[in-house]
C-alpha positions as a Markdown table, in Angstrom:
| # | Residue | x | y | z |
|---|---|---|---|---|
| 1 | Met | 0.0 | 0.0 | 0.0 |
| 2 | Val | 1.2 | 3.3 | -0.5 |
| 3 | Arg | -0.4 | 5.0 | 2.3 |
| 4 | Arg | -0.4 | 3.1 | 5.5 |
| 5 | His | 0.6 | -0.3 | 4.2 |
| 6 | Val | -1.2 | -3.5 | 5.0 |
| 7 | Arg | -0.3 | -7.1 | 4.7 |
| 8 | Pro | -0.3 | -9.0 | 1.5 |
| 9 | Thr | -2.7 | -11.7 | 2.2 |
| 10 | Leu | -5.4 | -9.9 | 1.3 |
| 11 | Leu | -6.2 | -7.9 | 0.7 |
| 12 | Thr | -7.0 | -6.1 | -0.4 |
| 13 | Gly | -8.8 | -7.8 | -2.7 |
| 14 | Leu | -10.7 | -8.5 | 0.1 |
| 15 | Ala | -12.0 | -5.2 | 0.1 |
| 16 | Leu | -13.4 | -5.3 | -3.3 |
| 17 | Ala | -14.6 | -8.8 | -3.5 |
| 18 | Gly | -16.1 | -8.3 | -0.2 |
| 19 | Cys | -17.7 | -5.0 | -1.1 |
| 20 | Val | -19.4 | -6.8 | -3.8 |
| 21 | Gly | -20.1 | -9.9 | -1.8 |
| 22 | Ala | -21.7 | -7.9 | 1.0 |
| 23 | Ile | -24.1 | -6.3 | -1.4 |
| 24 | Ala | -24.9 | -9.6 | -2.9 |
| 25 | Ala | -25.7 | -11.1 | 0.5 |
| 26 | Ala | -28.0 | -8.2 | 1.2 |
| 27 | Gly | -29.8 | -8.6 | -2.1 |
| 28 | Ala | -33.1 | -9.3 | -0.5 |
| 29 | Gln | -33.2 | -5.7 | 0.7 |
| 30 | Ala | -32.1 | -4.3 | -2.6 |
| 31 | Ala | -35.0 | -5.8 | -4.6 |
| 32 | Arg | -32.5 | -6.5 | -7.4 |
| 33 | Pro | -30.0 | -9.0 | -5.9 |
| 34 | Leu | -26.5 | -9.1 | -7.2 |
| 35 | Ala | -24.5 | -12.3 | -7.9 |
| 36 | Ile | -20.7 | -12.6 | -7.6 |
| 37 | Asp | -19.8 | -14.3 | -10.9 |
| 38 | Ala | -16.1 | -14.4 | -10.2 |
| 39 | Ala | -13.5 | -13.0 | -7.8 |
| 40 | Arg | -9.8 | -13.2 | -7.4 |
| 41 | Ile | -7.2 | -11.6 | -5.1 |
| 42 | Thr | -3.6 | -11.8 | -6.0 |
| 43 | Ile | -0.5 | -10.9 | -3.9 |
| 44 | Thr | 2.8 | -10.3 | -5.6 |
| 45 | Gly | 6.2 | -9.6 | -4.0 |
| 46 | Thr | 9.9 | -10.0 | -4.5 |
| 47 | Ser | 12.7 | -11.8 | -2.7 |
| 48 | Asn | 16.5 | -11.7 | -3.0 |
| 49 | Ile | 16.2 | -14.7 | -5.4 |
| 50 | His | 13.0 | -14.4 | -7.4 |
| 51 | Pro | 9.5 | -12.8 | -7.5 |
| 52 | Tyr | 6.5 | -14.7 | -6.1 |
| 53 | Thr | 2.7 | -14.6 | -6.2 |
| 54 | Ala | -0.1 | -16.0 | -4.1 |
| 55 | Ser | -3.8 | -15.8 | -4.8 |
| 56 | Thr | -7.3 | -16.9 | -3.6 |
| 57 | Thr | -10.9 | -16.8 | -4.8 |
| 58 | Ala | -12.3 | -17.6 | -1.3 |
| 59 | Val | -14.2 | -14.6 | 0.1 |
| 60 | Arg | -17.3 | -14.7 | 2.3 |
| 61 | Val | -19.6 | -12.0 | 3.5 |
| 62 | Thr | -20.0 | -11.9 | 7.3 |
| 63 | Arg | -22.2 | -8.9 | 7.6 |
| 64 | Ala | -24.2 | -6.7 | 5.1 |
| 65 | Ser | -27.0 | -4.2 | 5.4 |
| 66 | Leu | -28.4 | -1.9 | 2.6 |
| 67 | Gly | -30.7 | 1.1 | 3.0 |
| 68 | Thr | -34.2 | 0.7 | 1.7 |
| 69 | Thr | -33.6 | 3.3 | -1.0 |
| 70 | Val | -30.9 | 1.1 | -2.7 |
| 71 | Ala | -32.9 | -0.6 | -5.5 |
| 72 | Gly | -33.8 | -0.3 | -9.1 |
| 73 | Pro | -31.8 | 0.5 | -12.3 |
| 74 | Gly | -29.8 | 3.1 | -10.4 |
| 75 | Phe | -28.5 | 0.7 | -7.9 |
| 76 | Trp | -24.8 | 1.6 | -8.2 |
| 77 | Asp | -25.5 | 5.3 | -8.3 |
| 78 | Ala | -27.5 | 5.0 | -5.1 |
| 79 | Ile | -25.0 | 2.8 | -3.3 |
| 80 | Val | -22.5 | 5.6 | -2.9 |
| 81 | Lys | -24.9 | 8.0 | -1.4 |
| 82 | Pro | -24.8 | 8.7 | 2.4 |
| 83 | Gly | -26.6 | 6.0 | 4.4 |
| 84 | Ala | -27.1 | 3.7 | 1.4 |
| 85 | Leu | -24.6 | 1.0 | 2.6 |
| 86 | Glu | -25.3 | 0.7 | 6.3 |
| 87 | Ala | -22.8 | -2.1 | 7.1 |
| 88 | Phe | -20.5 | -4.4 | 5.2 |
| 89 | Glu | -17.8 | -6.9 | 6.4 |
| 90 | Val | -16.0 | -9.7 | 4.6 |
| 91 | Ala | -13.6 | -12.4 | 5.6 |
| 92 | Ile | -10.9 | -14.4 | 3.7 |
| 93 | Pro | -9.4 | -17.6 | 5.0 |
| 94 | Ala | -5.7 | -16.8 | 5.3 |
| 95 | Ala | -4.9 | -20.5 | 4.7 |
| 96 | Gln | -6.6 | -20.3 | 1.3 |
| 97 | Leu | -3.8 | -18.1 | -0.1 |
| 98 | Thr | -1.7 | -20.3 | -2.2 |
| 99 | Ser | 1.3 | -19.9 | -4.5 |
| 100 | Pro | 2.7 | -21.9 | -7.4 |
| 101 | Lys | 6.2 | -21.7 | -5.8 |
| 102 | Glu | 7.1 | -24.8 | -4.0 |
| 103 | Gly | 7.5 | -24.4 | -0.2 |
| 104 | Leu | 6.2 | -20.8 | -0.1 |
| 105 | Asp | 2.7 | -21.6 | 1.2 |
| 106 | Lys | 3.9 | -23.2 | 4.5 |
| 107 | Asn | 6.2 | -20.2 | 5.3 |
| 108 | Met | 3.5 | -17.7 | 4.2 |
| 109 | His | 0.8 | -19.3 | 6.4 |
| 110 | Lys | 3.2 | -19.4 | 9.3 |
| 111 | Ala | 4.0 | -15.7 | 8.9 |
| 112 | Leu | 0.2 | -14.9 | 8.7 |
| 113 | Lys | -0.3 | -16.8 | 11.9 |
| 114 | Val | -3.2 | -18.7 | 10.4 |
| 115 | Gln | -3.6 | -21.0 | 13.5 |
| 116 | Glu | -4.3 | -18.1 | 15.8 |
| 117 | His | -6.0 | -15.8 | 13.2 |
| 118 | Ala | -7.8 | -17.9 | 10.6 |
| 119 | Asp | -9.3 | -15.0 | 8.7 |
| 120 | Ile | -8.2 | -11.8 | 7.1 |
| 121 | Thr | -11.1 | -9.3 | 7.5 |
| 122 | Phe | -12.2 | -6.1 | 6.0 |
| 123 | Arg | -14.9 | -3.8 | 7.5 |
| 124 | Leu | -16.1 | -1.1 | 5.2 |
| 125 | Thr | -16.9 | 2.3 | 6.8 |
| 126 | Ala | -17.5 | 4.4 | 3.7 |
| 127 | Leu | -18.0 | 4.0 | 0.0 |
| 128 | Glu | -17.7 | 7.2 | -2.0 |
| 129 | Pro | -17.6 | 8.4 | -5.7 |
| 130 | Gly | -14.0 | 8.5 | -7.0 |
| 131 | Ala | -12.3 | 11.4 | -8.7 |
| 132 | Ser | -13.4 | 10.4 | -12.2 |
| 133 | Ala | -16.2 | 8.5 | -13.8 |
| 134 | Gly | -16.2 | 4.8 | -13.2 |
| 135 | Thr | -14.2 | 5.0 | -10.0 |
| 136 | Leu | -15.0 | 4.6 | -6.3 |
| 137 | Lys | -13.1 | 5.1 | -3.1 |
| 138 | Ala | -13.6 | 2.5 | -0.3 |
| 139 | Arg | -12.6 | 3.3 | 3.3 |
| 140 | Gly | -12.5 | 0.7 | 6.0 |
| 141 | Phe | -10.4 | -1.4 | 8.4 |
| 142 | Leu | -8.3 | -4.3 | 7.4 |
| 143 | Arg | -7.3 | -6.9 | 10.0 |
| 144 | Ile | -4.4 | -9.3 | 9.3 |
| 145 | Ala | -2.8 | -11.6 | 11.7 |
| 146 | Gly | -4.8 | -10.0 | 14.5 |
| 147 | Val | -3.6 | -6.4 | 13.7 |
| 148 | Glu | -6.2 | -3.9 | 12.4 |
| 149 | Arg | -5.3 | -0.9 | 10.2 |
| 150 | Glu | -7.4 | 1.7 | 8.4 |
| 151 | Val | -7.0 | 1.6 | 4.6 |
| 152 | Val | -8.3 | 3.4 | 1.6 |
| 153 | Leu | -8.9 | 1.5 | -1.7 |
| 154 | Asp | -9.2 | 3.2 | -5.1 |
| 155 | Leu | -11.5 | 1.1 | -7.3 |
| 156 | Thr | -12.3 | 1.2 | -11.0 |
| 157 | Thr | -15.6 | -0.1 | -12.4 |
| 158 | Glu | -16.7 | -1.2 | -15.8 |
| 159 | Arg | -20.3 | -2.0 | -16.7 |
| 160 | Arg | -20.8 | -4.8 | -19.3 |
| 161 | Glu | -24.5 | -5.4 | -20.0 |
| 162 | Ala | -25.6 | -7.5 | -17.0 |
| 163 | Ser | -22.3 | -7.4 | -15.1 |
| 164 | Leu | -20.1 | -5.0 | -13.3 |
| 165 | Thr | -16.3 | -5.5 | -13.0 |
| 166 | Val | -14.5 | -3.9 | -10.1 |
| 167 | Lys | -10.7 | -3.8 | -10.0 |
| 168 | Gly | -8.2 | -2.3 | -7.6 |
| 169 | Lys | -4.5 | -2.4 | -6.6 |
| 170 | Leu | -2.8 | -1.7 | -3.3 |
| 171 | Asp | 0.8 | -1.6 | -2.1 |
| 172 | Leu | 1.2 | -2.9 | 1.4 |
| 173 | Leu | 3.9 | -3.6 | 4.0 |
| 174 | Met | 3.8 | -6.8 | 5.9 |
| 175 | Thr | 5.6 | -5.2 | 8.9 |
| 176 | Asp | 2.7 | -2.8 | 9.4 |
| 177 | Tyr | 0.7 | -5.8 | 10.6 |
| 178 | Gly | 3.4 | -7.3 | 12.7 |
| 179 | Ile | 4.2 | -9.9 | 10.1 |
| 180 | Lys | 7.8 | -11.0 | 9.7 |
| 181 | Pro | 8.6 | -11.4 | 5.9 |
| 182 | Pro | 8.8 | -15.1 | 5.2 |
| 183 | Thr | 12.1 | -16.8 | 4.5 |
| 184 | Ala | 13.0 | -20.2 | 2.9 |
| 185 | Met | 15.9 | -22.4 | 2.0 |
| 186 | Leu | 17.4 | -22.2 | 5.5 |
| 187 | Gly | 17.2 | -18.4 | 5.4 |
| 188 | Met | 18.9 | -18.0 | 2.0 |
| 189 | Leu | 15.7 | -16.8 | 0.4 |
| 190 | Lys | 14.4 | -13.6 | 2.0 |
| 191 | Thr | 11.2 | -11.8 | 1.0 |
| 192 | Asp | 10.8 | -8.0 | 0.7 |
| 193 | Pro | 8.2 | -6.6 | 3.2 |
| 194 | Lys | 6.5 | -4.7 | 0.5 |
| 195 | Val | 3.8 | -6.5 | -1.5 |
| 196 | Thr | 1.2 | -5.5 | -4.1 |
| 197 | Val | -2.4 | -6.7 | -3.8 |
| 198 | Thr | -4.6 | -6.7 | -6.9 |
| 199 | Phe | -8.2 | -7.7 | -7.0 |
| 200 | Glu | -10.9 | -8.2 | -9.6 |
| 201 | Thr | -14.6 | -9.0 | -8.9 |
| 202 | Val | -17.2 | -9.6 | -11.5 |
| 203 | Leu | -20.7 | -8.8 | -10.3 |
| 204 | Gly | -23.9 | -9.9 | -12.0 |
| 205 | Val | -26.3 | -6.9 | -12.2 |
| 206 | Pro | -29.9 | -7.8 | -13.2 |
| 207 | Leu | -31.2 | -5.8 | -16.2 |
| 208 | Thr | -34.8 | -6.0 | -15.2 |
């Protein structure tokens, strides 16, 4: 992250997929329920030997509440208005983050303290229009390995007929969450504390 950095396992992506997921779970209130057609969160980083990635599609909504005015064709226009999104929280199982690099998962999960803190969570506090058309700014609290930090996510959206694609990217520091950068190969491989979290969520938006 660039502003107060958060840890790689999620993230961020968490925010977005969750933002969408929460609304989907609250679809009954919105009269036009949304469906999460696809979601992926990817973490990329570097080490003194090679770059690495880890990703997950596992995101679940733990709390969601929409105002009664959020419904109809103008759903996404209404959702960013004050009071429209009353509550929204999502969780991502930290142990579901996996990498194609052999041996990285075990060390990553240990660094994330998955035994003590199974989930990475994001609690949205505000969703606002972005600086330009098709963008949103999401504010909230991200908790990783038991440490919670306030974060701001800049999102881009693209409407394609019956779906809405939401994307975002965030640079984070593992150390801001008390996470020691993983090592491997008896300490010969050392990872950089800075990671980049990218996320993409495709939401189904009913046309009628």
